[in-house]
Structures are given as structure tokens and as C-alpha cells.
C-alpha positions, -999 to 999 in steps of 0.1 A, spaced: 19 345 -100 -16 360 -94 -25 397 -93 -26 413 -59 -59 421 -44 -64 456 -31 -92 460 -5 -110 492 2 -96 510 32 -129 527 40 -114 562 43 -127 592 24 -107 609 -3 -99 639 19 -84 617 46 -63 599 19 -52 633 6 -42 643 42 -23 610 47 -3 615 15 6 651 25 17 639 59 38 612 43 55 638 22 62 660 53 77 630 72 99 622 43 111 658 41 119 657 78 139 625 73 159 641 45 165 672 67 180 649 93 203 633 67 215 667 55 222 677 91 241 644 97 263 651 67 272 686 81 280 670 114 302 645 96 322 673 81 325 691 114 337 660 132 362 652 105 376 687 106 375 688 144 353 718 147 321 725 166 289 741 153 304 776 160 334 770 138 359 766 167 385 738 167 376 715 196 396 684 185 424 674 162 411 669 127 405 633 117 415 641 81 453 642 78 459 647 41 443 661 10 432 626 0 412 623 32 395 656 25 387 646 -11 372 612 1 351 630 27 339 655 1 330 627 -23 311 609 4 291 639 13 286 649 -23 272 614 -31 248 615 -2 236 650 -11 231 640 -47 208 612 -35 190 635 -12 184 660 -41 170 632 -63 146 622 -35 136 659 -31 127 659 -68 106 628 -64 88 644 -34 82 676 -54 66 656 -82 45 637 -56 34 670 -41 24 684 -75 4 653 -83 -14 651 -49 -22 688 -52 -44 680 -81 -65 659 -57 -73 687 -33 -106 693 -52 -120 661 -37 -117 675 -2 -143 701 -8 -169 674 -8 -155 654 21 -146 675 51 -122 657 75 -137 646 108 -126 665 139 -97 651 158 -106 626 186 -96 650 214 -120 677 200 -149 653 199 -145 645 236 -148 682 244 -178 689 223 -201 692 254 -177 714 273 -188 751 274 -152 763 276 -146 749 242 -172 765 219 -176 750 185 
């Protein structure tokens, strides 16, 4: 098997830094959705709404069902915590690269370039 070939992407270090930060933010948002879904799983199983009011009969009928639900949520949250730790390490490492951005300011967003001649949008 041959070694992979990595081609230059042509972006500057500051854009790469911003892209990595954005990827961390998107992963954090995804983990937040997972945590929310686990809370909704518990609410549904217990037959309560987001305000704590019983709106349906509980899906769990015995202590064994509650323990199984707890184990499932606990396993998922353990995995989420591990991923949070990885993202924290990633954020710490990418923070060291922020010095490169001082030499490579990011280009203005495309919608700002289109308005550069408009007197209502001073630079």
C-alpha cells in the first residue's frame, strides 16, 4: 500500500484556523442535540412533558425498566463526555495556532465585498 498524497488546499493559516474552530463548534452543537434527545427519552418513558406534568401513562412499568433506561442514558452521556474531552483537547491545541492569524487576516465575507461601493455601508 502506498502513502497517501496530500495536496495543498491553497487556503491561508488563518482560514484553516477558523475552519477548525467552526468544526469544533458544529461538533459541540451536535453533542448538545444528543444530550437533549436523552432528556426527551427520559420524559417520554416517564410520560411527562417538559414542564414536569404527566401527559401520558409511563412507558416504564417496573424498576427493571427504569434501571435499563438509566443505563442507556448513562452510557450515551459517558460517550458524550468522552467526546467533549477530545473537543477540549482539540480546542487547546488549535488555540496555539492563533498566532498565525496575526499575519494572515481573513478576507471579508462575500456579501461584504459586494457592498464595498455602497455609501450606506462604510468600510
